[in-house]
PAKOL-22090 format. One line per 5 residues: number of its first residue (from 1); for each residue x, y, z of N, C-alpha, C. Coordinates in nm, 3 decimals. Layout:
BEGIN
NUM> X Y Z X Y Z X Y Z; ...
END
This chain:
BEGIN
1> 12.446 13.762 4.208 12.354 13.856 4.146 12.219 13.787 4.129; 12.112 13.864 4.130 11.978 13.809 4.119 11.950 13.757 3.978; 11.837 13.690 3.966 11.794 13.638 3.837 11.770 13.755 3.742; 11.807 13.737 3.617 11.791 13.843 3.517 11.645 13.851 3.474; 11.578 13.957 3.519 11.437 13.977 3.486 11.417 14.094 3.390
6> 11.526 14.141 3.328 11.515 14.253 3.236 11.437 14.213 3.111; 11.365 14.310 3.056 11.292 14.289 2.932 11.373 14.356 2.821; 11.412 14.277 2.724 11.491 14.330 2.614 11.408 14.413 2.518; 11.475 14.495 2.440 11.404 14.578 2.343 11.344 14.493 2.232; 11.243 14.546 2.164 11.178 14.470 2.056 11.271 14.456 1.936
11> 11.257 14.344 1.867 11.334 14.325 1.743 11.281 14.416 1.633; 11.152 14.444 1.637 11.089 14.536 1.544 11.001 14.629 1.625; 11.016 14.756 1.606 10.935 14.853 1.678 10.962 14.990 1.620; 10.880 15.083 1.659 10.901 15.221 1.612 11.029 15.274 1.676; 11.075 15.385 1.623 11.195 15.448 1.680 11.175 15.478 1.828
16> 11.060 15.531 1.860 11.032 15.568 1.999 11.024 15.446 2.089; 10.954 15.342 2.045 10.945 15.220 2.125 11.082 15.158 2.147; 11.165 15.162 2.044 11.298 15.103 2.053 11.387 15.183 2.149; 11.387 15.315 2.137 11.467 15.397 2.227 11.419 15.381 2.372; 11.290 15.384 2.392 11.232 15.368 2.526 11.273 15.233 2.585
21> 11.261 15.127 2.506 11.292 14.993 2.556 11.440 14.976 2.587; 11.527 15.029 2.500 11.671 15.019 2.528 11.706 15.097 2.655; 11.647 15.214 2.674 11.674 15.293 2.794 11.627 15.219 2.919; 11.507 15.164 2.914 11.457 15.088 3.029 11.541 14.963 3.055; 11.589 14.900 2.951 11.677 14.783 2.966 11.805 14.823 3.040
26> 11.861 14.936 3.003 11.984 14.980 3.070 11.957 15.026 3.213; 11.842 15.086 3.237 11.806 15.121 3.375 11.797 14.994 3.459; 11.732 14.892 3.404 11.718 14.764 3.475 11.854 14.697 3.495; 11.945 14.717 3.401 12.079 14.660 3.414 12.150 14.720 3.534; 12.143 14.851 3.551 12.207 14.914 3.666 12.148 14.860 3.796
31> 12.017 14.850 3.802 11.952 14.796 3.923 11.996 14.652 3.948; 12.005 14.573 3.843 12.046 14.433 3.857 12.189 14.422 3.910; 12.277 14.511 3.864 12.417 14.508 3.910 12.427 14.539 4.059; 12.328 14.607 4.113 12.328 14.644 4.255 12.249 14.547 4.342; 12.174 14.459 4.281 12.084 14.370 4.354 12.158 14.278 4.450
36> 12.100 14.263 4.568 12.152 14.169 4.665 12.274 14.213 4.743; 12.316 14.337 4.726 12.434 14.385 4.796 12.395 14.473 4.914; 12.475 14.471 5.018 12.453 14.556 5.135 12.495 14.699 5.102; 12.457 14.792 5.188 12.499 14.931 5.171 12.652 14.939 5.166; 12.717 14.865 5.255 12.864 14.867 5.258 12.922 14.819 5.125
41> 12.867 14.711 5.071 12.916 14.659 4.943 12.889 14.756 4.829; 12.773 14.822 4.832 12.739 14.920 4.729 12.828 15.043 4.734; 12.882 15.073 4.851 12.972 15.188 4.867 13.117 15.154 4.837; 13.149 15.027 4.817 13.288 14.987 4.794 13.340 15.052 4.667; 13.453 15.119 4.678 13.510 15.190 4.564 13.602 15.098 4.484
46> 13.629 15.141 4.362 13.707 15.059 4.270 13.853 15.052 4.311; 13.920 15.163 4.306 14.061 15.168 4.343 14.101 15.314 4.363; 14.193 15.337 4.457 14.236 15.476 4.480 14.298 15.534 4.354; 14.278 15.660 4.328 14.210 15.760 4.411 14.061 15.771 4.381; 14.008 15.684 4.299 13.868 15.692 4.258 13.773 15.673 4.375
51> 13.663 15.750 4.374 13.555 15.732 4.471 13.436 15.661 4.407; 13.456 15.608 4.286 13.348 15.544 4.212 13.304 15.415 4.279; 13.174 15.401 4.297 13.113 15.282 4.355 12.980 15.258 4.285; 12.922 15.142 4.309 12.790 15.115 4.251 12.687 15.216 4.302; 12.692 15.247 4.430 12.598 15.344 4.485 12.622 15.482 4.425
56> 12.749 15.515 4.402 12.782 15.641 4.337 12.727 15.649 4.196; 12.728 15.535 4.125 12.671 15.532 3.990 12.520 15.556 3.994; 12.452 15.497 4.090 12.307 15.518 4.104 12.280 15.665 4.131; 12.356 15.725 4.221 12.340 15.867 4.252 12.368 15.953 4.128; 12.474 15.920 4.056 12.509 15.994 3.935 12.397 15.985 3.831
61> 12.341 15.867 3.813 12.236 15.852 3.712 12.107 15.923 3.754; 12.085 15.941 3.883 11.972 16.025 3.927 11.994 16.168 3.880; 12.119 16.215 3.892 12.152 16.350 3.846 12.135 16.361 3.694; 12.181 16.260 3.621 12.170 16.259 3.475 12.023 16.264 3.433; 11.941 16.180 3.494 11.797 16.178 3.460 11.737 16.317 3.484
66> 11.769 16.376 3.599 11.712 16.509 3.631 11.761 16.614 3.533; 11.891 16.616 3.507 11.948 16.719 3.421 11.895 16.712 3.279; 11.875 16.591 3.230 11.839 16.577 3.089 11.690 16.571 3.062; 11.609 16.536 3.160 11.465 16.537 3.137 11.400 16.655 3.209; 11.404 16.658 3.340 11.335 16.763 3.416 11.389 16.902 3.382
71> 11.520 16.920 3.388 11.578 17.053 3.364 11.567 17.095 3.217; 11.559 17.001 3.126 11.550 17.034 2.985 11.406 17.063 2.942; 11.311 16.985 2.992 11.174 16.996 2.941 11.074 17.057 3.038; 11.110 17.074 3.166 11.012 17.126 3.262 11.059 17.247 3.341; 11.171 17.235 3.407 11.214 17.339 3.499 11.365 17.357 3.488
76> 11.407 17.454 3.410 11.551 17.477 3.386 11.627 17.509 3.514; 11.557 17.553 3.616 11.621 17.591 3.743 11.610 17.484 3.850; 11.553 17.369 3.818 11.540 17.262 3.919 11.677 17.230 3.977; 11.689 17.227 4.109 11.819 17.197 4.168 11.858 17.052 4.139; 11.986 17.029 4.135 12.033 16.892 4.118 12.008 16.818 4.249
81> 12.022 16.688 4.247 11.990 16.608 4.364 12.098 16.622 4.471; 12.226 16.612 4.433 12.334 16.613 4.531 12.435 16.725 4.511; 12.410 16.818 4.425 12.508 16.923 4.399 12.440 17.056 4.379; 12.487 17.156 4.448 12.434 17.291 4.430 12.494 17.358 4.307; 12.604 17.303 4.256 12.676 17.367 4.146 12.670 17.287 4.016
86> 12.578 17.193 4.005 12.564 17.107 3.888 12.697 17.036 3.861; 12.747 16.974 3.964 12.871 16.896 3.956 12.833 16.748 3.955; 12.833 16.689 3.836 12.794 16.549 3.823 12.889 16.456 3.898; 13.012 16.498 3.918 13.109 16.415 3.988 13.078 16.406 4.137; 13.012 16.507 4.192 12.982 16.507 4.336 12.899 16.386 4.376
91> 12.814 16.340 4.287 12.727 16.226 4.318 12.806 16.096 4.335; 12.924 16.089 4.273 13.002 15.967 4.281 13.046 15.933 4.424; 13.067 16.035 4.506 13.109 16.009 4.644 12.987 15.969 4.726; 12.968 15.840 4.739 12.852 15.787 4.810 12.891 15.737 4.949; 13.003 15.784 5.001 13.055 15.734 5.128 12.955 15.748 5.243
96> 12.870 15.848 5.239 12.772 15.867 5.346 12.631 15.831 5.304; 12.615 15.769 5.190 12.483 15.740 5.136 12.438 15.597 5.167; 12.310 15.573 5.148 12.253 15.439 5.167 12.178 15.398 5.041; 12.156 15.268 5.029 12.076 15.217 4.918 11.940 15.286 4.916; 11.876 15.294 5.031 11.741 15.352 5.037 11.740 15.494 4.983
101> 11.836 15.575 5.028 11.843 15.715 4.985 11.871 15.727 4.835; 11.973 15.657 4.789 12.015 15.668 4.648 11.909 15.613 4.554; 11.855 15.496 4.587 11.756 15.436 4.498 11.624 15.514 4.499; 11.586 15.571 4.612 11.463 15.653 4.615 11.477 15.772 4.520; 11.592 15.839 4.524 11.613 15.954 4.436 11.619 15.910 4.291
106> 11.693 15.804 4.261 11.707 15.757 4.124 11.572 15.711 4.068; 11.500 15.630 4.143 11.370 15.580 4.096 11.271 15.694 4.074; 11.273 15.794 4.160 11.184 15.910 4.141 11.219 15.984 4.013; 11.348 16.002 3.987 11.389 16.072 3.865 11.357 15.990 3.740; 11.374 15.858 3.748 11.340 15.772 3.634 11.190 15.785 3.604
111> 11.107 15.781 3.706 10.962 15.793 3.684 10.927 15.929 3.625; 10.993 16.033 3.672 10.969 16.166 3.617 11.010 16.171 3.470; 11.124 16.112 3.439 11.172 16.108 3.300 11.074 16.032 3.211; 11.027 15.919 3.260 10.929 15.840 3.182 10.803 15.921 3.156; 10.756 15.992 3.257 10.635 16.073 3.243 10.655 16.181 3.136
116> 10.769 16.249 3.141 10.799 16.354 3.044 10.805 16.296 2.904; 10.872 16.184 2.888 10.885 16.122 2.755 10.748 16.079 2.701; 10.668 16.017 2.785 10.538 15.968 2.738 10.442 16.083 2.704; 10.456 16.195 2.773 10.367 16.309 2.749 10.404 16.386 2.622; 10.525 16.370 2.576 10.570 16.444 2.457 10.502 16.389 2.333
121> 10.455 16.479 2.249 10.382 16.437 2.129 10.470 16.368 2.026; 10.599 16.397 2.026 10.690 16.331 1.931 10.833 16.340 1.982; 10.921 16.269 1.915 11.063 16.276 1.949 11.126 16.407 1.906; 11.053 16.484 1.827 11.103 16.612 1.778 11.070 16.728 1.873; 11.004 16.700 1.984 10.975 16.804 2.081 11.108 16.863 2.128
126> 11.115 16.994 2.131 11.238 17.062 2.170 11.231 17.106 2.315; 11.343 17.098 2.380 11.360 17.150 2.515 11.490 17.228 2.519; 11.502 17.311 2.621 11.623 17.390 2.636 11.714 17.322 2.737; 11.835 17.287 2.695 11.932 17.224 2.784 12.020 17.334 2.842; 11.995 17.372 2.970 12.067 17.485 3.028 12.219 17.466 3.034
131> 12.265 17.346 3.055 12.409 17.322 3.063 12.477 17.349 2.929; 12.410 17.314 2.820 12.465 17.336 2.687 12.427 17.473 2.632; 12.319 17.530 2.688 12.275 17.661 2.642 12.213 17.657 2.504; 12.145 17.547 2.473 12.082 17.535 2.340 11.961 17.443 2.344; 11.882 17.451 2.238 11.766 17.363 2.221 11.813 17.224 2.181
136> 11.745 17.124 2.235 11.773 16.985 2.200 11.640 16.913 2.182; 11.640 16.809 2.101 11.518 16.731 2.081 11.508 16.621 2.186; 11.387 16.574 2.208 11.365 16.460 2.296 11.444 16.340 2.244; 11.451 16.324 2.115 11.528 16.214 2.054 11.674 16.220 2.101; 11.734 16.339 2.091 11.873 16.356 2.132 11.890 16.324 2.281
141> 11.796 16.368 2.362 11.803 16.342 2.507 11.796 16.192 2.534; 11.703 16.123 2.470 11.692 15.978 2.489 11.822 15.908 2.451; 11.879 15.945 2.339 12.004 15.882 2.295 12.117 15.917 2.391; 12.125 16.044 2.432 12.232 16.086 2.524 12.224 16.008 2.656; 12.106 16.000 2.714 12.090 15.931 2.843 12.116 15.781 2.825
146> 12.071 15.725 2.715 12.099 15.584 2.686 12.249 15.559 2.681; 12.323 15.647 2.616 12.469 15.632 2.610 12.533 15.647 2.747; 12.480 15.735 2.830 12.531 15.749 2.967 12.515 15.617 3.043; 12.397 15.556 3.031 12.376 15.428 3.099 12.469 15.320 3.045; 12.484 15.314 2.912 12.573 15.213 2.854 12.714 15.227 2.906
151> 12.761 15.349 2.911 12.897 15.376 2.961 12.910 15.335 3.107; 12.816 15.378 3.188 12.827 15.352 3.331 12.792 15.208 3.368; 12.712 15.142 3.288 12.688 15.000 3.316 12.815 14.918 3.292; 12.901 14.964 3.204 13.032 14.900 3.189 13.113 14.915 3.318; 13.107 15.033 3.379 13.173 15.053 3.508 13.109 14.962 3.612
156> 12.975 14.953 3.609 12.905 14.870 3.708 12.945 14.723 3.697; 12.969 14.676 3.575 13.017 14.538 3.557 13.145 14.515 3.637; 13.240 14.605 3.620 13.369 14.590 3.687 13.357 14.608 3.839; 13.276 14.703 3.881 13.257 14.725 4.024 13.192 14.603 4.090; 13.090 14.548 4.026 13.022 14.430 4.084 13.118 14.312 4.092
161> 13.197 14.292 3.988 13.293 14.183 3.991 13.391 14.203 4.107; 13.432 14.326 4.132 13.523 14.353 4.243 13.461 14.329 4.379; 13.328 14.342 4.390 13.261 14.322 4.518 13.246 14.174 4.550; 13.193 14.097 4.456 13.165 13.956 4.487 13.198 13.857 4.376; 13.266 13.904 4.273 13.306 13.814 4.165 13.200 13.788 4.060
166> 13.079 13.846 4.076 12.973 13.825 3.978 13.008 13.892 3.847; 12.989 13.820 3.739 13.013 13.873 3.605 12.894 13.839 3.516; 12.886 13.906 3.403 12.781 13.876 3.308 12.694 13.994 3.280; 12.595 13.968 3.195 12.500 14.068 3.147 12.479 14.173 3.248
END
C-alpha cells in the first residue's frame, strides 16, 4: 500500500469542519486501500457468492455520494451511476469495470458533493431524500455518508488484505 498521506480531522473545530474533515479522511482511506493495485486486483472478490471487491466499493460509494448529495439537494430525478432502478447493490459487481471508469465516476461525485456542502449556508439546510420520501438536513446527510464510508472501509481493509496481505489504517 502507498504512503499514508491522509489528513486527519482537527482536534478542535466547528461541527461543520469536523464532519467535513472526517468525511474527507474516510474518502482518502478508500482511495488509499485501492492504491497501487491493478484493475484485476481491484476486481478480486472476497469469497463466493459475494461479488464484493475494492472496485465495487468505489462504484458503490459513487452511487452513495450521488444519492445523498445530488439527488437530495439538487436533482431528485438524477439517474444513478450504474443502476436504472436505484439498486445500490448493482454497483458492487465490478467484473467489467476498470479503475479509470470507477474512479472517474467516484471522484466526480465526491467533487459534486463537496460543492453542494460548501454552498449550503448551514448544516440545517433541508433537502428532500427521494428514497426515504422525506426532508433531511445536510447534517444528517454528512453523518449518514460518513457512516457509509466507515462501514465500507472496514470491508476495504479485509479485501486489501486478501489481495496482497496489506493491513493497517
